[in-house]
All heavy atoms as an XYZ file, in Angstrom:
512
protein
N       0.802     -1.188      0.009
C       0.015      0.025      0.018
C       0.895      1.270     -0.015
O       0.448      2.324     -0.462
C      -0.932     -0.006      1.203
C      -1.912      1.092      1.117
S      -3.149      1.273      2.437
C      -3.803     -0.347      2.599
N       2.054      1.179      0.499
C       2.984      2.320      0.503
C       3.348      2.821     -0.880
O       3.569      4.024     -1.064
N       3.395      1.900     -1.808
C       3.730      2.265     -3.180
C       2.652      3.104     -3.850
O       2.945      4.032     -4.563
C       4.039      0.986     -4.014
C       4.648      1.269     -5.313
N       5.888      1.855     -5.440
C       4.229      1.034     -6.580
C       6.195      1.991     -6.721
N       5.212      1.499     -7.415
N       1.376      2.762     -3.563
C       0.274      3.553     -4.157
C       0.195      4.953     -3.548
O      -0.206      5.883     -4.243
C      -1.040      2.810     -4.000
O      -1.407      2.714     -2.638
N       0.590      5.064     -2.298
C       0.601      6.405     -1.670
C       1.685      7.311     -2.378
O       1.449      8.454     -2.611
C       0.844      6.286     -0.191
C      -0.345      5.632      0.487
C       1.135      7.631      0.427
C      -0.189      5.333      1.913
N       2.820      6.665     -2.657
C       3.921      7.394     -3.351
C       3.444      7.853     -4.749
O       3.743      8.980     -5.151
C       5.173      6.488     -3.440
C       6.362      7.117     -4.090
C       6.879      8.336     -3.323
C       7.466      6.082     -4.220
N       2.730      6.983     -5.416
C       2.221      7.379     -6.753
C       1.254      8.537     -6.649
O       1.294      9.504     -7.414
C       1.601      6.182     -7.473
C       2.741      5.184     -7.841
C       0.872      6.572     -8.690
C       2.174      3.908     -8.381
N       0.355      8.474     -5.668
C      -0.596      9.580     -5.462
C       0.106     10.866     -5.132
O      -0.299     11.949     -5.610
C      -1.557      9.212     -4.320
C      -2.584      8.236     -4.671
C      -3.500      7.977     -3.526
N      -4.446      6.902     -3.829
C      -5.325      6.452     -2.964
N      -5.369      6.977     -1.731
N      -6.111      5.486     -3.288
N       1.139     10.824     -4.323
C       1.905     12.042     -3.973
C       2.585     12.564     -5.188
O       2.606     13.784     -5.404
C       2.913     11.728     -2.894
C       2.320     11.455     -1.539
C       3.347     11.092     -0.511
O       4.444     10.765     -0.805
N       2.903     11.053      0.745
N       3.103     11.713     -6.049
C       3.777     12.174     -7.265
C       2.785     12.801     -8.198
O       3.033     13.867     -8.811
C       4.560     11.054     -7.956
C       5.767     10.651     -7.200
C       6.494      9.532     -7.886
N       7.662      9.141     -7.135
C       8.425      8.086     -7.415
N       8.132      7.312     -8.456
N       9.496      7.830     -6.708
N       1.630     12.184     -8.345
C       0.605     12.773     -9.214
C       0.112     14.113     -8.693
O      -0.199     15.027     -9.450
C      -0.548     11.797     -9.384
C      -0.264     10.562    -10.266
C      -1.413      9.562    -10.245
C       0.083     10.939    -11.697
N      -0.013     14.230     -7.381
C      -0.430     15.528     -6.805
C       0.644     16.595     -7.068
O       0.328     17.718     -7.361
C      -0.633     15.384     -5.274
N       1.910     16.207     -7.008
C       3.019     17.063     -7.320
C       2.951     17.552     -8.758
O       3.193     18.732     -9.081
N       2.696     16.609     -9.681
C       2.567     16.921    -11.092
C       1.399     17.919    -11.305
O       1.516     18.867    -12.068
C       2.400     15.667    -11.927
C       3.673     14.859    -11.907
C       1.975     16.011    -13.388
C       3.528     13.465    -12.512
N       0.302     17.687    -10.609
C      -0.873     18.579    -10.675
C      -0.448     20.004    -10.211
O      -0.811     20.994    -10.870
C      -2.009     18.047     -9.833
C      -3.138     18.972     -9.747
C      -4.052     19.166    -10.786
C      -3.381     19.709     -8.565
C      -5.106     20.031    -10.694
C      -4.449     20.537     -8.467
C      -5.296     20.723     -9.541
N       0.264     20.078     -9.108
C       0.653     21.383     -8.618
C       1.651     22.083     -9.570
O       1.582     23.325     -9.751
C       1.255     21.261     -7.201
C       0.271     20.855     -6.110
C       0.973     20.629     -4.791
C      -0.842     21.873     -5.970
N       2.507     21.370    -10.173
C       3.472     21.941    -11.161
C       2.633     22.453    -12.307
O       2.943     23.546    -12.859
C       4.472     20.888    -11.600
C       5.441     20.623    -10.478
C       5.223     21.329    -12.856
C       6.383     19.412    -10.755
N       1.606     21.680    -12.746
C       0.757     22.116    -13.837
C       0.028     23.418    -13.495
O      -0.113     24.328    -14.316
N      -0.509     23.514    -12.274
C      -1.145     24.724    -11.839
C      -0.215     25.938    -11.930
O      -0.589     27.011    -12.372
C      -1.674     24.588    -10.434
C      -3.019     23.842    -10.265
C      -3.372     23.801     -8.756
C      -4.111     24.516    -11.024
N       1.011     25.714    -11.434
C       1.983     26.799    -11.440
C       2.350     27.229    -12.875
O       2.355     28.422    -13.141
C       3.249     26.367    -10.675
C       4.384     27.385    -10.657
C       4.032     28.545     -9.817
C       5.664     26.739    -10.137
N       2.567     26.239    -13.733
C       2.981     26.589    -15.127
C       1.858     27.177    -15.943
O       2.090     27.874    -16.890
C       3.591     25.359    -15.790
C       4.868     24.833    -15.247
C       5.282     23.541    -15.912
C       6.001     25.887    -15.348
N       0.628     26.833    -15.620
C      -0.499     27.336    -16.403
C      -1.258     28.475    -15.676
O      -2.327     28.858    -16.075
C      -1.504     26.166    -16.703
C      -0.925     25.111    -17.547
C      -1.865     23.950    -17.666
C      -0.528     25.635    -18.928
N      -0.613     28.976    -14.599
C      -1.223     30.118    -13.884
C      -1.114     31.396    -14.698
O      -0.154     31.607    -15.459
C      -0.426     30.278    -12.590
C      -1.035     31.235    -11.605
C      -2.288     31.089    -11.128
C      -0.267     32.311    -11.118
C      -2.860     31.965    -10.176
C      -0.786     33.204    -10.142
C      -2.099     33.038     -9.737
O      -2.584     33.918     -8.813
N      -2.169     32.181    -14.647
C      -2.294     33.372    -15.518
C      -1.078     34.260    -15.596
O      -0.639     34.660    -16.656
C      -3.521     34.123    -15.144
O      -3.705     35.234    -16.021
N      -0.472     34.663    -14.433
C       0.703     35.566    -14.525
C       1.891     34.878    -15.281
O       2.630     35.563    -15.999
C       1.091     35.813    -13.073
C      -0.189     35.653    -12.302
C      -0.923     34.552    -13.025
N       2.005     33.612    -15.195
C       3.091     32.921    -15.921
C       2.782     32.894    -17.418
O       3.657     33.095    -18.256
C       3.302     31.493    -15.409
C       4.344     30.767    -16.184
C       3.685     31.524    -13.938
N       1.510     32.709    -17.763
C       1.094     32.733    -19.134
C       1.336     34.043    -19.835
O       1.623     34.070    -21.031
C      -0.364     32.311    -19.287
C      -0.704     30.816    -19.080
C      -2.191     30.603    -19.150
C       0.031     29.958    -20.064
N       1.195     35.108    -19.072
C       1.369     36.450    -19.669
C       2.817     36.689    -20.036
O       3.088     37.559    -20.879
C       0.911     37.542    -18.717
O       1.609     37.487    -17.478
C      -0.584     37.453    -18.465
N       3.769     35.953    -19.505
C       5.133     36.081    -19.931
C       5.334     35.652    -21.376
O       6.247     36.156    -22.020
C       6.055     35.201    -19.048
C       6.162     35.573    -17.568
C       6.939     34.541    -16.791
C       6.774     36.963    -17.366
N       4.474     34.781    -21.876
C       4.588     34.290    -23.240
C       3.547     34.844    -24.162
O       3.470     34.411    -25.313
C       4.517     32.738    -23.212
C       5.613     32.136    -22.413
C       5.359     31.698    -21.106
C       6.848     31.920    -22.949
C       6.390     31.149    -20.329
C       7.892     31.385    -22.215
C       7.648     31.002    -20.896
N       2.770     35.820    -23.682
C       1.708     36.387    -24.502
C       2.266     37.529    -25.338
O       2.117     38.706    -24.944
C       0.550     36.841    -23.603
C      -0.629     37.290    -24.413
O      -0.741     36.866    -25.582
O      -1.469     38.071    -23.859
N       2.970     37.189    -26.391
C       3.621     38.157    -27.232
C       3.267     37.890    -28.703
O       2.770     36.849    -29.038
C       5.142     38.115    -27.065
C       5.609     38.322    -25.681
C       7.066     38.205    -25.621
N       7.485     38.285    -24.214
C       8.570     37.772    -23.717
N       9.444     37.208    -24.519
N       8.828     37.854    -22.427
N       3.588     38.837    -29.514
C       3.372     38.660    -30.935
C       4.543     37.845    -31.572
O       4.542     37.623    -32.772
C       3.194     40.001    -31.637
N       5.531     37.472    -30.787
C       6.683     36.782    -31.284
C       6.328     35.372    -31.768
O       5.401     34.756    -31.286
C       7.765     36.670    -30.197
N       7.048     34.967    -32.781
C       6.857     33.630    -33.322
C       8.184     32.877    -33.398
O       9.217     33.462    -33.484
C       6.253     33.711    -34.730
C       4.845     34.262    -34.788
C       4.304     34.227    -36.238
O       5.029     33.892    -37.127
O       3.133     34.606    -36.357
N       8.052     31.552    -33.318
C       9.215     30.688    -33.481
C       8.819     29.600    -34.434
O       7.872     28.881    -34.195
C       9.645     30.135    -32.076
C      10.923     29.371    -32.155
C      12.160     29.934    -32.226
C      11.103     27.942    -32.111
N      13.086     28.919    -32.233
C      12.456     27.710    -32.166
C      10.221     26.889    -32.052
C      12.951     26.463    -32.157
C      10.745     25.647    -32.033
C      12.106     25.420    -32.081
N       9.557     29.483    -35.536
C       9.261     28.527    -36.578
C       7.879     28.734    -37.101
O       7.235     27.754    -37.521
C       9.526     27.135    -36.098
N       7.342     29.927    -37.116
C       5.996     30.227    -37.672
C       4.871     30.003    -36.680
O       3.732     30.220    -37.052
N       5.178     29.599    -35.459
C       4.148     29.351    -34.431
C       4.232     30.356    -33.363
O       5.368     30.717    -32.926
C       4.268     27.971    -33.839
C       4.108     26.841    -34.829
C       5.177     26.141    -35.290
C       2.860     26.487    -35.232
C       5.029     25.118    -36.215
C       2.669     25.451    -36.147
C       3.782     24.729    -36.634
N       3.110     30.911    -32.863
C       3.164     31.860    -31.748
C       3.801     31.221    -30.529
O       3.564     30.019    -30.227
C       1.698     32.172    -31.503
C       0.986     31.851    -32.776
C       1.742     30.732    -33.382
N       4.596     31.976    -29.812
C       5.291     31.445    -28.664
C       4.301     30.987    -27.577
O       4.548     29.964    -26.917
C       6.271     32.517    -28.111
C       6.898     32.080    -26.828
C       7.294     32.943    -29.117
N       3.205     31.649    -27.448
C       2.201     31.210    -26.426
C       1.673     29.835    -26.706
O       1.515     29.001    -25.800
C       1.074     32.231    -26.344
N       1.414     29.521    -27.966
C       0.918     28.171    -28.346
C       1.987     27.136    -28.049
O       1.702     26.057    -27.541
C       0.539     28.096    -29.786
C      -0.704     28.876    -30.168
C      -1.057     28.997    -31.480
C      -1.544     29.403    -29.204
C      -2.227     29.680    -31.834
C      -2.699     30.085    -29.547
C      -3.016     30.226    -30.863
O      -4.184     30.911    -31.221
N       3.212     27.427    -28.424
C       4.295     26.514    -28.162
C       4.456     26.250    -26.649
O       4.686     25.091    -26.203
C       5.595     26.973    -28.750
C       5.659     27.052    -30.271
C       6.922     27.746    -30.731
C       5.512     25.681    -30.865
N       4.363     27.288    -25.824
C       4.430     27.135    -24.394
C       3.298     26.281    -23.865
O       3.562     25.335    -23.089
C       4.457     28.461    -23.697
C       4.446     28.386    -22.207
C       5.607     28.070    -21.538
C       3.267     28.554    -21.433
C       5.633     27.915    -20.145
C       3.304     28.441    -20.087
C       4.452     28.098    -19.451
O       4.455     28.002    -18.064
N       2.046     26.562    -24.290
C       0.914     25.817    -23.786
C       1.012     24.303    -24.156
O       0.811     23.400    -23.311
C      -0.396     26.366    -24.290
C      -0.831     27.689    -23.691
C      -2.062     28.223    -24.420
C      -1.186     27.464    -22.238
N       1.326     24.011    -25.412
C       1.426     22.633    -25.817
C       2.601     21.953    -25.258
O       2.576     20.734    -24.985
C       1.377     22.540    -27.367
C       0.031     22.758    -27.917
C      -0.282     23.844    -28.667
C      -1.016     21.832    -27.690
C      -1.578     24.043    -29.213
C      -2.280     22.003    -28.176
C      -2.554     23.151    -28.936
N       3.724     22.700    -25.051
C       4.900     22.147    -24.416
C       4.648     21.768    -22.952
O       5.040     20.680    -22.522
N       3.939     22.586    -22.216
C       3.623     22.298    -20.831
C       2.671     21.124    -20.763
O       2.780     20.219    -19.939
C       3.004     23.559    -20.089
C       2.382     23.201    -18.791
C       4.065     24.579    -19.918
N       1.645     21.102    -21.655
C       0.679     20.010    -21.717
C       1.430     18.706    -21.981
O       1.184     17.687    -21.295
C      -0.351     20.289    -22.792
C      -1.271     19.158    -23.021
C      -2.313     18.756    -22.255
C      -1.200     18.208    -24.066
N      -2.921     17.660    -22.807
C      -2.253     17.264    -23.909
C      -0.302     18.068    -25.183
C      -2.441     16.225    -24.800
C      -0.552     17.031    -26.063
C      -1.579     16.109    -25.849
N       2.324     18.648    -22.988
C       3.092     17.482    -23.292
C       3.933     17.072    -22.105
O       4.009     15.851    -21.787
C       3.972     17.695    -24.487
C       4.779     16.546    -24.983
C       3.883     15.404    -25.467
C       5.721     16.991    -26.093
N       4.570     17.991    -21.411
C       5.381     17.685    -20.221
C       4.515     17.029    -19.144
O       4.898     15.987    -18.577
C       6.050     18.932    -19.707
C       6.788     18.779    -18.377
C       8.083     17.998    -18.610
C       7.072     20.147    -17.797
N       3.357     17.597    -18.866
C       2.488     17.045    -17.804
C       1.932     15.668    -18.148
O       1.933     14.779    -17.278
C       1.339     18.025    -17.537
C       1.732     19.418    -16.955
C       0.510     20.291    -16.847
C       2.378     19.226    -15.585
N       1.559     15.459    -19.395
C       1.049     14.175    -19.754
C       2.114     13.112    -19.698
O       1.942     12.004    -19.244
C       0.400     14.223    -21.193
C       0.135     12.868    -21.716
C      -0.846     15.084    -21.149
N       3.369     13.506    -20.170
C       4.457     12.580    -20.126
C       4.871     12.197    -18.680
O       5.087     11.010    -18.374
C       5.687     13.160    -20.852
O       5.288     13.489    -22.205
C       6.861     12.216    -20.878
N       4.895     13.203    -17.776
C       5.267     12.922    -16.404
C       4.202     12.033    -15.781
O       4.506     11.090    -15.032
C       5.371     14.225    -15.638
C       6.603     15.049    -15.917
C       6.529     16.371    -15.126
C       7.872     14.296    -15.510
N       2.901     12.273    -16.045
C       1.846     11.470    -15.474
C       1.923     10.018    -16.003
O       1.750      9.067    -15.269
C       0.507     12.078    -15.755
N       2.168      9.892    -17.297
C       2.293      8.563    -17.847
C       3.456      7.770    -17.317
O       3.336      6.573    -17.011
C       2.376      8.681    -19.386
N       4.564      8.439    -17.151
C       5.728      7.816    -16.564
C       5.497      7.350    -15.102
O       5.909      6.335    -14.621
C       6.938      8.675    -16.682
C       7.553      8.874    -18.040
C       8.648      9.921    -18.050
C       8.072      7.588    -18.623
N       4.826      8.217    -14.383
C       4.504      7.976    -12.974
C       3.583      6.815    -12.842
O       3.802      5.847    -12.085
C       3.897      9.187    -12.306
O       4.797     10.286    -12.373
C       3.563      8.938    -10.868
N       2.497      6.786    -13.630
C       1.533      5.673    -13.528
C       2.112      4.384    -14.123
O       1.934      3.314    -13.588
C       0.209      6.099    -14.249
C      -0.725      4.913    -14.368
C      -0.428      7.240    -13.538
N       2.901      4.518    -15.179
C       3.525      3.397    -15.819
C       4.520      2.689    -14.912
O       4.647      1.492    -14.835
N       5.274      3.497    -14.176
C       6.298      2.947    -13.213
C       5.555      2.291    -12.052
O       6.117      1.351    -11.426
C       7.207      4.060    -12.739
N       4.371      2.742    -11.760
C       3.669      2.205    -10.625
C       3.025      0.799    -10.916
O       2.741      0.030    -10.048
N       2.848      0.504    -12.223
C       2.236     -0.747    -12.526
C       3.233     -1.912    -12.602
O       2.889     -3.057    -12.695
C       1.537     -0.648    -13.930
O       2.477     -0.423    -14.911
N       4.535     -1.564    -12.485
C       5.575     -2.671    -12.492
C       5.756     -3.203    -11.106
O       5.571     -2.767    -10.096
C       6.890     -2.085    -13.003
C       6.776     -1.780    -14.463
C       8.173     -1.322    -14.888
N       7.943     -0.289    -15.838
C       8.870      0.587    -16.201
N      10.052      0.550    -15.687
N       8.644      1.465    -17.097
């Protein structure tokens, strides 16, 4: 049972990191007209953070099933 508690704590940590990275004042740092490779920087930031959170959650849950 201790292992499932550790997984829950890690998922809660990932959730809190997501809240911090998607918090409005942080998002305004990337709200510019600038583009990178033809894509707005804000879109790249949002999808990058989303990909990071999904990957971390998948790794956490996947490691817990072993």
